[in-house]
FIKE-539139 format. One record per residue (C-alpha): residue number from 1; residue in three letters; x negated, y, z negated. Coordinates in pm, whole numbers, plus 50000, padded with zeros to 5 digits. Example, Ala and Ser with C-alpha at 12.3 -4.5 7.8 and 13.67 -1.06 7.14 Angstrom:
2
     k     r      px      py      pz
     1   ALA   48770   49550   49220
     2   SER   48633   49894   49286
end
This chain:
325
     k     r      px      py      pz
     1   MET   79837   06443   14968
     2   THR   79848   06763   15175
     3   VAL   79568   06918   14971
     4   SER   79355   06604   15005
     5   GLY   79407   06610   15382
     6   VAL   79293   06972   15403
     7   LEU   78988   06895   15188
     8   GLN   78901   06600   15411
     9   LEU   78926   06824   15720
    10   VAL   78698   07086   15562
    11   TRP   78449   06818   15460
    12   LEU   78435   06673   15812
    13   ALA   78404   07020   15966
    14   GLN   78107   07097   15741
    15   ALA   77943   06768   15837
    16   CYS   77989   06846   16208
    17   VAL   77840   07193   16168
    18   GLY   77550   07044   15973
    19   VAL   77450   06820   16266
    20   GLY   77495   07094   16524
    21   VAL   77841   07004   16656
    22   LYS   78032   07321   16745
    23   LEU   78406   07296   16684
    24   ARG   78605   07503   16932
    25   PRO   78972   07396   16933
    26   ARG   79136   07428   17272
    27   LEU   79436   07290   17451
    28   PRO   79377   06943   17598
    29   ARG   79348   06895   17973
    30   PHE   79544   06594   18090
    31   ASP   79282   06455   18323
    32   PRO   79256   06081   18404
    33   ASP   79030   06015   18103
    34   VAL   79275   06176   17858
    35   ARG   79568   05988   18012
    36   GLN   79377   05661   17977
    37   LEU   79300   05745   17614
    38   LEU   79669   05812   17541
    39   ALA   79769   05487   17710
    40   LEU   79530   05300   17482
    41   ILE   79589   05490   17160
    42   TRP   79967   05461   17127
    43   PRO   79974   05081   17098
    44   ALA   79675   05095   16861
    45   ALA   79852   05350   16639
    46   ALA   80163   05134   16628
    47   GLY   79966   04824   16538
    48   ALA   79766   05003   16267
    49   GLY   80087   05073   16077
    50   ALA   80205   04712   16059
    51   VAL   80124   04670   15689
    52   GLN   80296   04998   15604
    53   ILE   80604   04904   15808
    54   ASN   80615   04566   15633
    55   LEU   80601   04749   15301
    56   VAL   80889   04978   15402
    57   ILE   81098   04673   15493
    58   SER   81011   04503   15164
    59   THR   81092   04814   14960
    60   ALA   81426   04865   15135
    61   LEU   81529   04506   15066
    62   ALA   81412   04532   14705
    63   ALA   81618   04848   14654
    64   THR   81924   04671   14793
    65   LEU   81899   04324   14642
    66   LEU   81693   04350   14322
    67   PRO   81765   04497   13977
    68   HIS   81686   04855   13880
    69   GLY   81312   04915   13838
    70   SER   81197   04655   14091
    71   VAL   81106   04916   14352
    72   THR   80891   05093   14093
    73   TYR   80703   04770   14015
    74   ILE   80635   04714   14385
    75   TYR   80534   05075   14443
    76   MET   80292   05087   14149
    77   ALA   80138   04754   14246
    78   ASP   80093   04873   14602
    79   ARG   79909   05187   14484
    80   LEU   79649   04964   14316
    81   ASN   79636   04726   14611
    82   GLN   79572   05015   14852
    83   LEU   79250   05118   14673
    84   PRO   79025   04836   14801
    85   LEU   79210   04840   15133
    86   GLY   79126   05207   15182
    87   LEU   78769   05183   15057
    88   ILE   78671   04860   15233
    89   GLY   78909   04793   15521
    90   ILE   78934   05142   15667
    91   GLY   78561   05201   15624
    92   LEU   78461   04878   15797
    93   GLY   78708   04929   16082
    94   THR   78583   05283   16138
    95   VAL   78220   05169   16156
    96   LEU   78273   04852   16360
    97   LEU   78477   04995   16649
    98   PRO   78220   05245   16786
    99   THR   77933   05005   16719
   100   ILE   78093   04714   16904
   101   SER   78212   04945   17184
   102   ARG   77859   05079   17234
   103   GLN   77710   04728   17239
   104   LEU   77966   04596   17485
   105   GLY   77919   04902   17706
   106   ALA   77547   04826   17718
   107   GLY   77615   04463   17807
   108   GLU   77493   04339   17468
   109   ASP   77765   04080   17407
   110   ALA   77550   03875   17169
   111   ALA   77476   04183   16959
   112   ALA   77846   04267   16946
   113   MET   77927   03919   16817
   114   GLU   77647   03951   16559
   115   THR   77793   04284   16444
   116   GLN   78136   04132   16399
   117   ASN   77994   03836   16207
   118   ARG   77813   04071   15972
   119   GLY   78128   04280   15940
   120   LEU   78326   03974   15834
   121   GLU   78051   03875   15592
   122   LEU   78049   04221   15433
   123   ALA   78430   04222   15418
   124   LEU   78428   03891   15227
   125   LEU   78144   04007   14999
   126   LEU   78347   04311   14888
   127   THR   78702   04181   14919
   128   LEU   78693   03845   14745
   129   PRO   78594   03985   14401
   130   ALA   78853   04262   14439
   131   THR   79119   04002   14519
   132   VAL   79029   03776   14227
   133   GLY   79002   04073   13992
   134   LEU   79345   04212   14080
   135   VAL   79507   03868   14059
   136   PHE   79344   03763   13730
   137   CYS   79332   04105   13560
   138   GLY   79653   04267   13675
   139   GLU   79793   04281   13322
   140   PRO   79517   04492   13156
   141   ILE   79483   04712   13465
   142   ALA   79855   04787   13480
   143   ALA   79870   04836   13101
   144   ALA   79578   05079   13097
   145   LEU   79704   05288   13389
   146   PHE   80081   05278   13349
   147   GLY   80166   05131   13006
   148   TYR   80272   05438   12810
   149   GLY   80584   05647   12757
   150   ARG   80895   05470   12886
   151   TYR   80687   05219   13082
   152   ASP   80705   04933   12833
   153   ALA   80538   04591   12810
   154   ALA   80800   04424   13031
   155   ASP   80745   04686   13301
   156   THR   80369   04638   13279
   157   HIS   80404   04260   13310
   158   ALA   80633   04290   13612
   159   THR   80390   04532   13780
   160   ALA   80104   04288   13721
   161   GLN   80308   04010   13881
   162   ALA   80380   04222   14189
   163   LEU   80013   04321   14205
   164   ALA   79904   03957   14200
   165   ALA   80144   03877   14484
   166   PHE   80017   04171   14691
   167   SER   79653   04093   14620
   168   VAL   79675   03736   14749
   169   GLY   79687   03898   15093
   170   LEU   79411   04151   15032
   171   PRO   79149   03959   15237
   172   SER   79399   03943   15523
   173   TYR   79478   04314   15509
   174   ILE   79107   04391   15538
   175   LEU   79021   04120   15793
   176   VAL   79283   04269   16025
   177   LYS   79078   04591   16019
   178   VAL   78762   04391   16093
   179   LEU   78903   04177   16376
   180   THR   79104   04436   16570
   181   PRO   78791   04630   16684
   182   GLY   78707   04317   16883
   183   PHE   79017   04391   17090
   184   TYR   79004   04770   17093
   185   ALA   78640   04776   17204
   186   ARG   78748   04578   17512
   187   GLN   79036   04823   17575
   188   ASP   79295   04562   17476
   189   THR   79530   04747   17242
   190   ARG   79842   04553   17334
   191   THR   79750   04212   17191
   192   PRO   79703   04337   16831
   193   VAL   80033   04525   16857
   194   ARG   80216   04216   16981
   195   TYR   80078   04016   16690
   196   ALA   80165   04295   16447
   197   MET   80525   04287   16567
   198   LEU   80538   03910   16521
   199   SER   80401   03951   16169
   200   MET   80682   04198   16095
   201   LEU   80937   03936   16195
   202   VAL   80762   03684   15969
   203   ASN   80768   03941   15689
   204   LEU   81141   04002   15732
   205   ALA   81220   03629   15733
   206   LEU   81006   03563   15425
   207   ASN   81155   03861   15243
   208   LEU   81502   03722   15291
   209   ALA   81384   03376   15180
   210   LEU   81178   03482   14875
   211   ILE   81344   03794   14736
   212   VAL   81614   03614   14541
   213   PRO   81411   03328   14385
   214   LEU   81096   03536   14318
   215   ALA   81260   03876   14252
   216   HIS   81003   04161   14257
   217   MET   80724   03916   14351
   218   GLY   80905   03807   14668
   219   PRO   80853   04116   14889
   220   PRO   80481   04157   14807
   221   LEU   80418   03787   14866
   222   ALA   80606   03805   15197
   223   THR   80387   04097   15304
   224   ALA   80072   03904   15208
   225   ILE   80175   03592   15401
   226   ALA   80278   03794   15706
   227   SER   79938   03965   15711
   228   THR   79767   03625   15687
   229   VAL   79965   03507   15988
   230   ASN   79851   03818   16174
   231   VAL   79486   03745   16092
   232   GLY   79527   03387   16209
   233   MET   79662   03499   16548
   234   LEU   79388   03762   16595
   235   TYR   79112   03518   16500
   236   ARG   79246   03239   16721
   237   THR   79274   03468   17024
   238   LEU   78924   03612   16983
   239   THR   78771   03264   16952
   240   ARG   78975   03123   17240
   241   ARG   78858   03405   17467
   242   GLY   78497   03350   17363
   243   HIS   78474   03695   17206
   244   PHE   78398   03569   16857
   245   ALA   78249   03263   16692
   246   PRO   78143   03241   16325
   247   ASP   77769   03193   16314
   248   ALA   77578   02961   16081
   249   ARG   77501   03238   15833
   250   LEU   77868   03337   15796
   251   ARG   77980   02975   15756
   252   ARG   77706   02911   15499
   253   ARG   77782   03218   15291
   254   ALA   78163   03236   15305
   255   TRP   78230   02946   15068
   256   ARG   77952   03060   14835
   257   LEU   78112   03405   14810
   258   ALA   78444   03240   14727
   259   VAL   78286   03031   14450
   260   ALA   78109   03339   14309
   261   ALA   78438   03530   14304
   262   LEU   78613   03246   14123
   263   ALA   78332   03234   13865
   264   MET   78380   03605   13808
   265   GLY   78755   03549   13774
   266   ALA   78705   03284   13508
   267   VAL   78487   03516   13300
   268   VAL   78718   03817   13316
   269   TRP   79017   03593   13242
   270   LEU   78847   03474   12922
   271   LEU   78750   03832   12836
   272   GLN   79104   03971   12868
   273   PRO   79237   03873   12521
   274   GLN   78954   04063   12353
   275   LEU   79020   04378   12557
   276   MET   79402   04381   12567
   277   PRO   79440   04565   12232
   278   TYR   79225   04850   12366
   279   VAL   79417   04908   12691
   280   HIS   79704   05045   12481
   281   GLY   79494   05304   12300
   282   THR   79411   05663   12390
   283   TRP   79326   05751   12750
   284   LEU   78952   05742   12678
   285   VAL   78977   05405   12503
   286   ARG   79178   05264   12795
   287   MET   78920   05377   13049
   288   VAL   78631   05238   12843
   289   ALA   78809   04903   12814
   290   LEU   78865   04891   13189
   291   ALA   78502   04990   13251
   292   VAL   78385   04703   13030
   293   LEU   78613   04458   13210
   294   VAL   78510   04571   13559
   295   GLY   78143   04597   13462
   296   ALA   78138   04245   13320
   297   GLY   78304   04111   13632
   298   ALA   78060   04293   13859
   299   LEU   77759   04158   13669
   300   VAL   77889   03800   13681
   301   TYR   77970   03827   14050
   302   ALA   77630   03974   14135
   303   ALA   77451   03702   13939
   304   ALA   77663   03428   14098
   305   THR   77606   03552   14453
   306   PHE   77230   03551   14399
   307   ALA   77234   03214   14222
   308   LEU   77440   03052   14499
   309   GLY   77244   03214   14782
   310   ALA   77542   03414   14908
   311   PHE   77334   03731   14881
   312   SER   76957   03752   14870
   313   ARG   76670   03984   14789
   314   ASP   76606   04021   15163
   315   ASP   76957   04162   15203
   316   LEU   76886   04422   14936
   317   GLN   76562   04522   15108
   318   PHE   76743   04547   15440
   319   LEU   77007   04775   15288
   320   ARG   76737   04992   15133
   321   ARG   76562   05026   15470
   322   ARG   76891   05119   15640
   323   ARG   76963   05381   15375
   324   ALA   76613   05527   15403
   325   ALA   76647   05543   15781
end
């Protein structure tokens, strides 16, 4: 992790130099602008860690109340669950905040709402298939990545169960990253933190209620439900304040994306029995089997989104123009 952090710093420094930004580290001057930034950033930093804090609570309870090995199942499942969260959620949040801030600063409130609608649409486009894939295909994924050595079939099955419970909340984890810029861009960092704290209390209560009957699936499911509650509070507040309203395009496409994801899930579910023998082979065979499974799912999802009108040829042309620009 330390090495990856250093590499990321070097990569960013090279990008800055490439566009003519000169990096000259110096001690900060605590002028009014810096003090205002610090006042805004501390609540935002605390709120951004709500999912991680919920996971720490869940892991601590699992270590105390569940049989040996349960923490490992939860940890391994969370590593897989974090992949789409890092690729999609963090990326969208990073792009949306400066864009919405710039539009609001220019008095372009309608453009800011359009940006957030398109952000939600893109989040659903990328997140729903990831959610369905991790829920429906947790067994072959866990077997291919972890099912060797002393990690036996029972361990693989338990990890897949924990992964499914985590992944139910994957859209919520990512939608939190999409909705919070609507607050931060208006210099309201306290409301998301307050809701994050309430979601932690929900997580703790659900952990205590679910950990005994559901065992290693209880803590991940509690985290997923708590995140969904957080999204509900953020969405309701933005709409009540008039800062967000789903437009016709988002409402029209959201259910179509869900149907396309379910169609993909049905196909990969039927494909699993044919591929399961191969996810226990050599490392190369495992990776090929996973590539076939993921590739088949991607093709079905792409075809379904086009067939249902959830994604169009005009969208592809728009993306090509943006990339060329």
